[in-house]
C-alpha positions in Angstrom: 0.1 -0.3 0.2 1.4 3.1 -1.1 0.1 6.7 0.7 0.3 9.9 -0.9 1.2 12.6 2.1 -1.1 15.8 2.5 -0.4 17.4 5.9 1.1 17.3 9.1 -0.9 16.3 12.1 1.7 16.8 14.8 5.2 16.0 15.5 7.0 15.4 18.7 10.7 13.9 19.9 9.7 10.6 18.3 8.5 11.4 14.9 5.3 12.6 13.4 2.0 12.4 12.2 0.7 12.8 8.9 -2.8 13.4 7.4 -1.8 10.9 4.2 -4.2 8.9 1.6 -3.9 5.5 0.7 -3.7 3.9 -2.6 -7.6 3.6 -2.7 -8.3 7.1 -1.7 -8.9 7.0 1.7 -7.8 9.5 3.8 -5.5 8.1 7.0 -3.4 9.1 10.0 -0.1 8.4 9.2 2.3 7.8 12.6 5.7 8.0 11.6 8.4 7.1 14.4 11.6 8.5 13.0 14.9 6.6 12.5 16.9 8.9 15.2 15.1 6.9 17.7 14.4 3.4 15.8 18.4 2.5 16.2 17.5 1.5 19.7 15.5 -1.8 20.7 13.8 0.1 23.2 12.0 2.1 21.0 11.1 -0.6 18.0 9.9 -2.8 21.5 7.1 0.4 22.2 6.3 0.6 18.1 5.5 -3.0 17.9 3.7 -2.5 21.5 1.3 0.1 20.0 0.8 -2.2 17.4 -0.3 -5.3 19.2 -2.3 -3.6 21.4 -4.5 -1.6 18.9 -5.0 -4.8 17.0 -6.5 -6.0 20.5 -9.1 -3.4 20.3 -12.3 -3.2 18.7 -14.6 -0.6 19.7 -15.5 2.9 18.4 -13.6 4.7 21.3 -10.5 3.4 20.4 -8.5 4.6 17.3 -8.0 1.5 15.6 -5.5 0.1 12.4 -6.6 0.7 8.6 -3.2 -0.7 7.1 -0.5 -3.0 8.1 2.6 -1.3 9.7 5.8 -0.6 7.6 9.6 0.7 7.8 11.1 2.6 4.8 14.3 2.8 3.5 15.1 5.4 6.0 14.4 3.2 9.0 11.3 5.5 10.2 8.3 3.1 11.1 5.0 4.1 9.9 1.7 2.8 11.5 -1.6 3.8 9.5 -4.7 4.6 11.8 -8.7 6.2 11.2 -8.2 9.4 10.6 -10.1 11.4 13.0 -12.4 14.2 12.1 -12.8 16.7 15.5 -10.4 18.5 18.1 -8.7 17.3 21.1 -10.0 17.8 24.6 -7.5 20.3 24.9 -7.8 21.6 21.5 -11.5 22.4 22.5 -10.9 23.9 25.9 -8.1 26.2 24.5 -10.8 28.0 22.5 -13.6 27.4 24.3 -12.8 27.5 27.8 -14.0 24.7 30.5 -17.1 22.6 29.6 -20.4 23.3 31.1 -20.9 20.7 33.9 -23.7 18.1 32.5 -21.4 18.1 29.5 -18.3 17.4 31.3 -20.0 14.7 33.1 -21.7 13.2 30.1 -18.3 13.4 28.1 -16.5 11.9 31.2 -18.5 8.8 31.2 -18.1 8.1 27.7 -14.4 7.8 28.3 -14.3 6.2 31.4 -16.1 3.4 29.1 -13.7 3.6 26.6 -10.8 2.9 29.1 -13.2 0.3 31.0 -12.8 -1.4 27.5 -9.3 -0.8 27.2 -8.6 -2.4 30.8 -10.6 -5.6 30.3 -8.3 -6.6 27.8 -5.3 -6.4 30.1 -3.8 -3.0 28.6 -2.6 0.3 30.4 -2.8 3.6 28.3 -0.2 5.2 31.0 -0.6 8.7 29.0 -4.0 9.7 29.5 -4.2 13.3 28.8 -6.3 15.9 27.0 -4.4 16.2 23.8 -4.7 12.3 23.6 -9.0 12.4 23.7 -10.4 13.2 20.3 -14.1 14.3 20.2 -15.8 13.8 16.9 -18.6 16.5 15.2 -21.1 13.8 16.5 -19.5 14.3 20.5 -18.4 10.5 20.8 -14.8 10.5 21.8 -11.9 8.8 20.7 -8.9 7.4 23.1 -5.7 7.9 20.7 -1.8 7.7 20.7 -1.5 4.2 23.0 2.6 4.4 21.8 3.2 3.4 25.4 0.0 1.4 26.3 1.8 -1.1 28.6 0.5 -5.1 28.8 -1.0 -5.2 32.3 0.4 -9.0 32.4 3.7 -8.0 32.0 5.7 -7.2 35.4 7.5 -4.0 35.5 7.4 -0.4 35.1 7.7 -0.4 31.4 10.3 2.7 32.2 12.8 1.4 29.8 12.9 4.3 28.1 13.2 7.4 30.6 11.1 10.4 29.7 9.3 8.4 26.6 6.8 7.2 29.3 5.5 10.8 29.9 6.5 13.3 32.4 3.6 16.2 32.6 1.1 16.8 35.5 -1.0 13.4 34.3 1.4 10.8 35.5 0.3 8.9 38.5 2.6 9.1 41.4 3.5 5.4 41.5 4.2 6.1 37.6 6.3 9.0 38.5 8.4 7.3 40.9 8.9 3.9 38.6 6.8 1.8 40.8 5.2 -1.5 39.4 1.8 -0.3 37.7 -0.9 -1.2 37.1 -5.0 0.0 35.5 -5.4 2.5 38.5 -2.4 4.4 36.9 -5.0 5.5 34.1 -7.9 6.2 36.6 -5.2 8.5 38.1 -4.9 10.4 35.0 -9.1 10.2 34.2 -9.1 12.2 37.4 -6.9 15.2 36.3 -8.4 14.8 32.6 -12.3 15.2 34.4 -10.4 17.9 36.4 -9.5 20.2 33.6 -13.1 19.6 31.9 -14.5 21.1 35.2 -12.3 24.1 35.3 -9.8 24.6 32.2 -7.0 24.2 34.1 -4.6 21.3 35.4 -4.9 19.5 38.1 -1.0 19.3 38.9 1.0 21.8 36.9 3.7 20.9 34.5 7.5 22.2 36.6 10.1 23.4 34.3 11.5 20.2 34.5 11.2 16.5 35.2 11.9 16.2 38.8 10.1 19.9 39.0 7.0 18.1 37.7 7.6 14.9 39.4 7.8 16.9 42.9 4.3 18.6 41.9 2.7 15.1 41.5 4.1 13.3 44.5 4.0 16.2 47.1 1.3 18.8 45.8 -1.9 18.9 47.2 -4.9 18.6 44.8 -6.9 21.5 43.9 -10.6 21.3 44.7 -12.9 21.9 41.4 -15.6 24.1 43.1 -13.0 26.4 44.1 -12.1 27.0 40.2 -15.8 26.7 38.9 -18.6 27.4 41.5 -20.9 26.0 39.6 -19.5 22.4 40.5 -21.2 20.8 43.4 -19.1 19.0 46.4 -20.3 15.5 45.2 -18.4 16.1 42.1 -15.6 17.4 44.3 -15.2 14.4 46.1 -15.6 11.9 43.2 -12.2 13.7 42.1 -10.9 13.4 45.0 -11.3 10.3 45.4 -10.1 9.2 41.6 -6.6 11.1 42.3 -5.9 9.7 45.6 -2.0 9.2 45.6 -2.4 5.7 47.2 -3.7 3.6 44.4 -6.0 1.1 47.1 -7.7 4.4 47.9 -9.2 5.4 44.6 -12.0 4.2 42.4 -10.9 0.6 41.3 -12.0 0.4 38.0 -12.9 2.7 35.5 -16.6 1.4 35.7 -16.6 2.0 39.2 -15.9 5.6 38.7 -18.4 6.1 36.0 -21.2 4.7 38.5 -19.9 7.5 40.8 -20.7 10.3 38.4 -24.2 8.8 37.7 -25.2 8.8 41.2 -24.0 12.1 42.4 -25.3 14.2 39.2 -28.5 12.5 38.8 -30.4 9.3 39.3 -28.2 6.5 38.9 -29.7 3.6 36.2 -30.4 0.4 37.3 -27.8 -1.9 35.7 -26.5 -6.1 36.3 -23.7 -7.2 34.8 -23.5 -11.0 33.1 -20.4 -13.2 32.8 -18.4 -15.7 33.7 -16.3 -14.3 37.0 -17.9 -14.3 40.2 -18.2 -10.6 41.0 -21.2 -10.4 38.2 -24.7 -10.3 39.0 -25.7 -13.4 36.8 -22.7 -15.6 36.1 -22.6 -18.4 33.4 -19.7 -20.9 34.4 -18.8 -21.4 30.4 -14.9 -21.6 28.9 -16.6 -19.2 26.1 -17.9 -16.5 28.2 -15.9 -13.7 29.3 -15.6 -12.4 32.5 -17.6 -9.5 32.0 -19.5 -10.3 29.1 -22.8 -8.2 29.9 -24.1 -5.3 30.8 -27.8 -4.4 31.1 -29.2 -1.8 31.9 -32.9 -0.7 32.5 -34.1 2.8 31.1 -37.0 5.2 31.4 -37.9 7.2 29.2 -40.4 10.0 30.3 -43.7 11.0 27.6 -46.1 13.3 27.5 -49.3 12.8 29.5 -47.6 11.0 32.4 -46.5 8.1 30.5 -43.4 6.3 30.6 -41.6 4.3 28.2 -39.5 1.7 29.1 -36.3 -0.2 27.7 -33.5 -2.1 28.1 -30.3 -1.6 26.9 -27.5 -4.3 26.3 -23.9 -3.6 26.2 -21.4 -6.0 24.8 -18.1 -6.2 26.2 -16.7 -9.3 25.5 -14.2 -11.1 23.3 -16.7 -13.7 21.5 -19.2 -11.5 21.2 -23.2 -12.2 22.2 -25.8 -13.2 19.6 -29.4 -11.7 19.3 -31.7 -13.2 17.9 -29.2 -14.4 15.5 -27.6 -11.3 15.1 -24.0 -10.1 16.4 -23.6 -8.1 19.3 -19.7 -7.1 19.8 -18.6 -4.5 21.7 -21.6 -2.5 20.9 -25.1 -2.1 22.2 -28.9 -2.3 21.4 -31.8 -0.7 23.1 -35.1 -3.3 23.0 -38.3 -2.0 24.0 -39.9 -3.0 27.6 -44.2 -2.8 28.4 -43.8 -6.0 30.8 -45.4 -8.3 28.0 -43.0 -8.2 25.2 -41.0 -11.2 24.3 -37.8 -10.2 24.3 -35.4 -11.9 21.9 -33.3 -14.9 22.5 -29.5 -13.4 24.0 -26.6 -16.4 23.6 -23.3 -15.2 25.2 -20.5 -16.0 22.9 -24.0 -16.8 20.5 -23.5 -20.4 22.2 -27.1 -22.2 22.7 -25.4 -23.5 26.3 -25.4 -19.8 27.4 -28.9 -18.5 26.9 -29.8 -15.4 28.9 -32.4 -15.9 31.6 -34.2 -12.7 30.8 -36.6 -13.5 34.0 -33.4 -13.2 36.2 -32.4 -10.3 34.4 -35.6 -8.1 34.9 -36.1 -9.4 38.9 -32.6 -8.3 38.8 -32.8 -4.8 37.2 -36.3 -4.1 39.4 -34.2 -4.8 42.8 -32.1 -2.2 41.6 -34.8 -0.1 41.1 -36.2 0.0 37.9 -39.7 0.0 38.0 -41.7 -0.3 34.6 -45.2 0.4 35.7 -48.1 0.9 33.3 -47.8 -0.7 30.0 -47.5 1.4 27.0 -49.5 0.3 24.1 -49.6 1.7 20.6 -52.5 4.7 20.3 -55.8 3.9 18.8 -55.9 5.0 15.3 -57.7 8.8 15.0 -61.6 8.6 14.1 -62.3 9.3 10.5 -63.7 11.9 9.4 -67.1 12.3 9.1 -67.1 12.8 5.4 -65.1 9.9 4.9 -67.6 7.7 7.0 -70.5 8.9 4.8 -68.3 8.1 1.7 -68.1 4.0 3.0 -71.4 4.1 4.1 -72.3 5.3 0.3 -70.5 3.1 -1.3 -71.5 -0.1 0.8 -74.9 0.9 0.4 -74.3 1.8 -3.5 -72.3 -1.6 -4.2 -75.2 -3.8 -3.0 -78.4 -2.0 -5.0 -77.2 -3.3 -8.2 -76.3 -6.5 -6.8 -79.9 -6.6 -6.0 -81.6 -5.1 -8.7 -79.8 -7.7 -10.9 -80.8 -10.1 -8.8 -84.5 -9.3 -9.3 -84.1 -8.5 -12.9 -83.1 -12.1 -13.3 -85.7 -13.4 -11.5 -88.6 -11.5 -12.9 -87.8 -11.2 -16.5 -90.0 -13.7 -17.6 -93.3 -13.6 -15.5 -92.8 -9.5 -14.5 -91.2 -7.8 -17.3 -92.4 -4.7 -16.2 -90.9 -5.0 -12.7 -87.7 -6.2 -14.3 -86.7 -3.3 -16.3 -87.3 -1.4 -13.3 -85.1 -3.5 -11.1 -82.3 -3.5 -14.0 -82.3 0.7 -14.4 -82.2 0.7 -10.7 -78.9 -1.5 -10.4 -77.3 0.8 -13.3 -78.0 3.8 -11.6 -76.7 2.3 -8.4 -72.9 0.7 -10.5 -73.0 4.4 -12.1 -72.8 6.0 -8.5 -70.7 3.6 -6.5 -68.4 4.0 -9.9 -68.5 7.9 -9.3 -68.2 7.4 -5.1 -65.1 5.3 -6.0 -63.0 8.0 -8.2 -63.7 10.5 -5.7 -62.5 8.7 -2.5 -59.5 8.0 -4.1 -58.9 10.3 -5.7 -58.6 12.3 -2.1 
C-alpha cells in the first residue's frame, strides 16, 4: 500500500503524524517513528507494543489500525491509523474554556467506558491526557496514542525508555517514581482529565523540568474543582478527589466504578446488572467461552407526554467472543430493546452458544431490585376516528354496491313473469352501479 502525504497533523520527539491518502483514496493518519530513535531496540519495542495493543481493540471509542505497519528505506517506522475528524479536549478547552458541568460529566462517562474496555483487555494506556482524547463532530470520543501502552500481565514499570513514558502532570505518583503500575494509574490520569474538563486548568502543573513535575505530582495537594468553578457541586469534588488519591488502593478500582460514582452524584443512577463468568457478576454463567465481564444490562426510563413512561432495556457487549441476539451478532456495542412488561424479549446467547442463554426473568428481576420500576404498559395509540365525510363516503359506497347487486338479482328472477318489474330493477341496478363508480373515483382521488 502506498501513501500520499497531505499534511502534518502533529510532531514530537519521536516523529510525526501525517494526514495521508492511501492508494485506495482513503484518508488515514500516518504515524511515523523517526529513524533518530528507531535504531534503539527499546523504541522499536514501543512501536510494536502499540501495534499489538491496537490489534486487540475493536471499539468505536478507540482509534484503530487501517493498514499494515511498515518501514521505509531510511529506517522510519510507519503505522497507518484511522483519521479522526474533530478536535482534542485540549484544543476545545483552549478555544472555549471549561465544559459546562453536564457536558463534562457526560463526556467523562464516555471516556471512562472506553478505558474500561481497554482495561478489560489487560492493557494500560499510561498516557491519558487531554491531548490524547479526540471529540468527533457527533460528540463521540476517541482515545488515541497508545504508543506507550503496557500489557497489564507483564511486570515492571515500563520505564525502559526514560522520558518517553511522559513527565507531565497527568502521570500517577506510582508511575512518576517508577513503581509497578496497573490499570489504576490510568484512573488517576482520568481524574486529572476530569478536573481539566470542569475547570479548564491542569490539576497538577507541569514544572520547568522533569524533577519539578514529579515533585508537584508526589508532594503537591490536589486543588478542589468547585474553588475554580463555582458551578461544580461538592459531591463532584468528592468523586474527583477519590479518583486522584495518591494511594492507588484508595482510588476507584476500575473505570466502571468511577463512572457509576458520577452517575450517582449527577442524578438518578441507572439500574444495571452485569453478566459474565467471574463470580463478581450479578448473573454468573460458567462457560469457557463466556468472558469474565461479558454483558452490562441497564433498565432505562424515558418520560412521555401525558404522564406515561417508556421503558427499555439496553444490552452492551464487552466480551471477546461477542453475543448473539436473535441470531444477529452484537460485539463491543450496544442495542436498546423496548419493554412494556409483556413483550417477547429476544433470544440472547452469550458467545452465540446455545448452552449459554440469557435468562430474561433473572435480568428483569434483578433490575427491579436495583430500582427499575416498569409499570404502566405503553400501547400503540388507537387510530384516530375517521372524518365524518369519509364515513359517509364508505357507507354510500357499500349501499351503492348492494343496490346494483340486488337489482340484477331481481331482474333475473322477474324477467320471465314480471318483465315490467324486471326492467325497473335493471334500471335501478345500473343507476347504483354508476353512482358507486363515481363515489370510488372521488374517494381514491382524495
